[in-house]
C-alpha positions as CSV (number, residue, x, y, z in Angstrom):
1,X,9.7,-22.7,25.0
2,X,12.2,-24.8,23.0
3,X,15.7,-24.7,24.0
4,X,18.3,-22.9,21.7
5,X,19.5,-26.5,20.8
6,X,15.9,-27.4,19.5
7,X,15.8,-23.9,17.6
8,X,18.8,-24.6,15.8
9,X,17.2,-28.0,14.4
10,X,14.0,-26.5,13.3
11,X,15.2,-22.8,12.0
12,X,16.4,-24.3,8.7
13,X,12.9,-26.2,7.8
14,X,10.9,-23.0,9.4
15,X,12.7,-20.6,7.0
16,X,9.9,-21.7,4.3
17,X,7.5,-20.2,6.7
18,X,8.5,-16.7,5.6
19,X,7.2,-16.8,2.0
20,X,7.9,-14.2,-0.8
21,X,11.1,-12.5,-2.0
22,X,13.7,-11.1,0.2
23,X,13.8,-7.5,0.9
24,X,15.5,-5.4,-1.8
25,X,16.6,-1.8,-1.6
26,X,13.9,-0.8,-4.1
27,X,10.9,-2.0,-2.0
28,X,11.6,-1.7,1.7
29,X,7.7,-1.6,2.9
30,X,5.8,-4.8,3.5
31,X,2.5,-3.0,4.0
32,X,1.9,0.4,2.5
33,X,-1.4,2.2,3.2
34,X,-2.0,5.2,0.9
35,X,-4.8,7.9,1.7
36,X,-7.0,5.4,3.1
37,X,-10.6,6.5,4.3
38,X,-13.6,4.8,5.8
39,X,-16.9,6.3,6.3
40,X,-20.1,5.0,8.0
41,X,-22.5,7.4,6.8
42,X,-21.3,10.8,8.1
43,X,-18.8,9.4,10.3
44,X,-15.2,9.2,9.1
45,X,-13.6,6.3,10.9
46,X,-10.5,6.5,8.8
47,X,-9.4,9.9,7.5
48,X,-6.9,10.0,4.5
49,X,-4.6,7.8,6.4
50,X,-1.0,7.0,5.1
51,X,1.8,5.0,6.5
52,X,4.4,2.3,5.6
53,X,5.3,-0.6,7.8
54,X,8.9,-1.6,6.9
55,X,10.3,-4.8,6.3
56,X,12.0,-6.2,9.6
57,X,10.2,-4.2,11.9
58,X,7.3,-4.8,14.7
59,X,5.0,-1.8,14.2
60,X,2.8,-0.8,17.1
61,X,-0.8,1.0,16.8
62,X,-2.2,2.6,19.8
63,X,-4.9,5.4,20.5
64,X,-7.9,6.1,22.5
65,X,-11.2,4.2,22.1
66,X,-12.9,5.4,18.7
67,X,-9.7,6.3,17.3
68,X,-10.2,3.9,14.2
69,X,-7.7,1.2,15.1
70,X,-10.2,-1.7,14.8
71,X,-11.6,-0.2,11.5
72,X,-8.0,0.2,10.1
73,X,-7.2,-3.7,11.0
74,X,-10.6,-4.7,9.5
75,X,-9.9,-2.7,6.3
76,X,-6.5,-4.0,5.8
77,X,-7.2,-7.5,6.5
78,X,-10.4,-7.7,4.1
79,X,-13.2,-7.7,6.7
80,X,-14.3,-4.1,5.5
81,X,-14.2,-2.4,2.4
82,X,-12.5,1.0,2.2
83,X,-14.2,4.2,1.0
84,X,-11.1,5.4,-0.9
85,X,-7.6,4.9,-0.6
86,X,-5.2,2.0,-1.5
87,X,-3.2,-0.8,0.3
88,X,-0.2,-2.7,-1.0
89,X,1.2,-5.9,0.7
90,X,4.9,-6.5,-0.4
91,X,4.4,-3.9,-3.4
92,X,1.4,-5.6,-4.7
93,X,-2.1,-4.0,-4.4
94,X,-4.5,-6.0,-2.3
95,X,-7.3,-3.5,-1.0
96,X,-10.6,-5.1,-1.9
97,X,-9.5,-8.5,-1.6
98,X,-11.4,-11.2,0.6
99,X,-9.7,-12.3,3.7
100,X,-8.9,-15.8,2.5
101,X,-7.2,-14.5,-0.7
102,X,-5.2,-11.9,1.5
103,X,-4.3,-15.0,3.7
104,X,-2.9,-16.8,0.7
105,X,-0.9,-13.7,-0.1
106,X,0.9,-13.7,3.4
107,X,-1.3,-11.5,5.5
108,X,-2.6,-13.2,8.5
109,X,-4.2,-11.9,11.7
110,X,-5.2,-12.8,15.2
111,X,-8.4,-11.6,17.3
112,X,-8.6,-9.8,20.7
113,X,-11.0,-12.7,21.6
114,X,-9.7,-15.8,20.3
115,X,-11.5,-17.6,17.6
116,X,-10.8,-21.3,17.7
117,X,-12.4,-24.5,16.8
118,X,-13.7,-25.3,20.5
119,X,-14.2,-29.1,19.4
120,X,-10.4,-29.5,18.5
121,X,-7.2,-29.7,20.2
122,X,-4.3,-27.3,20.1
123,X,-2.6,-29.4,17.7
124,X,-5.7,-29.7,15.4
125,X,-6.2,-25.9,15.5
126,X,-2.7,-25.3,14.3
127,X,-2.8,-27.9,11.6
128,X,-6.1,-26.2,10.3
129,X,-4.2,-23.1,10.0
130,X,-1.5,-25.0,8.0
131,X,-3.9,-26.8,5.7
132,X,-5.7,-23.6,5.0
133,X,-2.6,-21.7,4.2
134,X,-0.3,-24.0,2.2
135,X,-2.6,-27.1,1.3
136,X,-0.6,-30.5,1.7
137,X,2.7,-29.3,1.3
138,X,4.4,-26.3,2.8
139,X,7.1,-26.0,0.2
140,X,10.5,-27.8,-0.3
141,X,9.1,-30.9,1.0
142,X,8.0,-30.0,4.4
143,X,4.8,-31.7,5.3
144,X,1.9,-30.4,7.3
145,X,2.9,-32.7,10.1
146,X,6.6,-31.4,10.0
147,X,5.5,-27.7,9.8
148,X,2.9,-28.1,12.7
149,X,5.4,-29.8,14.9
150,X,7.9,-27.1,14.2
151,X,5.6,-24.3,15.2
152,X,4.4,-26.0,18.3
153,X,7.8,-26.4,19.3
154,X,9.0,-22.9,18.6
155,X,5.9,-21.4,20.5
156,X,6.3,-23.8,23.4
157,X,3.0,-25.3,22.7
158,X,4.2,-28.7,22.3
159,X,3.5,-30.0,25.8
160,X,0.0,-28.7,25.4
161,X,-0.6,-30.1,21.9
162,X,-3.2,-32.7,22.7
163,X,-5.2,-30.4,25.1
164,X,-8.8,-29.6,23.9
165,X,-9.1,-25.9,23.3
166,X,-12.4,-25.8,25.3
167,X,-10.2,-26.7,28.4
168,X,-7.2,-24.2,27.8
169,X,-6.8,-21.2,29.5
170,X,-6.7,-17.6,27.9
171,X,-2.7,-17.5,27.4
172,X,-2.9,-20.9,25.6
173,X,-5.9,-20.0,23.4
174,X,-4.0,-16.7,22.3
175,X,-0.8,-18.7,21.7
176,X,-2.7,-21.1,19.7
177,X,-4.3,-18.6,17.6
178,X,-1.0,-17.1,16.9
179,X,0.5,-20.5,16.1
180,X,-2.4,-21.1,13.5
181,X,-1.6,-17.9,12.0
182,X,2.0,-18.8,11.6
183,X,1.1,-22.1,10.1
184,X,-0.3,-20.2,7.2
185,X,3.2,-19.0,6.3
186,X,2.5,-15.2,6.5
187,X,4.7,-12.2,5.6
188,X,3.0,-10.0,7.9
189,X,0.8,-10.6,11.1
190,X,-1.9,-8.3,12.4
191,X,-2.5,-8.7,16.1
192,X,-5.7,-7.2,17.7
193,X,-4.9,-6.5,21.4
194,X,-3.0,-9.8,21.9
195,X,-2.2,-8.9,25.6
196,X,-5.8,-8.2,26.7
197,X,-7.0,-10.1,29.8
198,X,-3.5,-11.4,30.7
199,X,-1.8,-10.8,34.0
200,X,1.6,-9.5,34.2
201,X,3.6,-12.8,33.9
202,X,1.7,-13.9,30.9
203,X,2.1,-10.4,29.3
204,X,5.7,-10.7,29.6
205,X,5.7,-14.2,28.1
206,X,3.5,-13.4,25.0
207,X,5.8,-10.3,24.5
208,X,8.9,-12.4,24.6
209,X,7.5,-14.9,22.2
210,X,6.4,-12.3,19.6
211,X,9.8,-10.8,19.6
212,X,11.4,-14.3,19.4
213,X,9.2,-15.4,16.6
214,X,9.8,-12.0,14.7
215,X,13.7,-12.4,15.0
216,X,13.7,-16.2,14.2
217,X,11.4,-16.4,11.4
218,X,11.8,-13.0,10.1
219,X,8.0,-12.4,10.1
220,X,6.8,-8.9,10.6
221,X,4.1,-7.9,12.9
222,X,1.6,-5.2,13.5
223,X,0.3,-5.0,17.1
224,X,-2.8,-3.1,18.0
225,X,-2.7,-2.7,21.9
226,X,-3.6,-0.4,24.6
227,X,-0.9,-1.8,26.9
228,X,1.4,1.1,26.0
229,X,4.4,0.2,28.1
230,X,4.4,-3.4,26.6
231,X,4.5,-1.8,23.2
232,X,7.3,0.3,24.1
233,X,9.2,-2.8,24.9
234,X,7.9,-4.5,21.7
235,X,7.8,-2.2,19.0
236,X,10.5,-0.6,16.7
237,X,7.9,2.4,15.8
238,X,4.3,3.3,17.2
239,X,1.6,5.1,15.3
240,X,-0.8,6.9,17.4
241,X,-4.2,7.5,16.0
242,X,-7.1,9.9,17.0
243,X,-10.2,10.3,15.0
244,X,-9.1,8.0,12.4
245,X,-5.8,10.1,11.6
246,X,-2.2,9.5,12.7
247,X,-1.0,12.3,15.1
248,X,2.4,10.7,15.5
249,X,4.5,8.0,14.1
250,X,7.9,7.6,15.7
251,X,10.1,5.3,17.8
252,X,8.3,4.5,21.0
253,X,10.3,6.7,23.3
254,X,9.7,9.7,21.2
255,X,6.1,9.0,20.3
256,X,5.2,8.6,23.8
257,X,6.6,11.9,24.9
258,X,4.9,13.7,22.1
259,X,2.9,16.6,23.7
260,X,-0.2,15.9,21.6
261,X,0.0,12.1,22.4
262,X,-0.1,12.9,26.1
263,X,-2.8,15.2,25.9
264,X,-5.4,13.2,23.6
265,X,-4.3,9.8,24.8
266,X,-2.0,9.0,27.7
267,X,-2.5,12.0,30.0
268,X,0.1,13.6,32.3
269,X,-0.3,11.1,35.0
270,X,1.4,8.5,32.7
271,X,4.5,9.9,33.5
272,X,4.0,10.7,37.3
């Protein structure tokens, strides 16, 4: 990862990554989900779900298999259409928009299983994100080359920039996917089980990187994850889902000691 000295050099240029207006007292939610439902025939995967993600926070989502987490992510990022309800990004209604239009409005995502261009290098994958998100200029004169270089440095991928993705290990692939998402200049990044498949040291590294990017670039994150202890370290608030609804939304410490959360998700042995 870059040294503090390097960070101090690239932060002024990287400020343009976090596009959009500064938070104002009148509008504190970067994402607002209102009465969102998604049905697949008789199955209600999302059931009248409402919540806000506040600007300046890392928001966690957890719950048992079948709780509706993946459906929620896919609806919010344009891969699925909701049955009813509304979604607002930074105060603008965005439900029903295609994924590429959501990306251009500042909403990016990563996938549990990395989706990358296998024939390209780490650098080329990140550059592709930059070209898709911002065109030939990233704002205020920063070129694609400068933007990609800064992101590679900040994420610690600069030494691996020429590595073919086909040769990269899982952690490098996940970090490259995150770097490509950053290159689109998002306001908010959805991360779908970013820690899946990683060993303990890699989990610690990626958790620290997400927290660092959040603090440095002022980009907000929604992290869907089964590794609850890591979410507790990373997130400001956690929403626990069950059968398409929210059964608890609170700080990690309070949410993970909620009796209903323990009963339907964690189990008493979690605290043994």
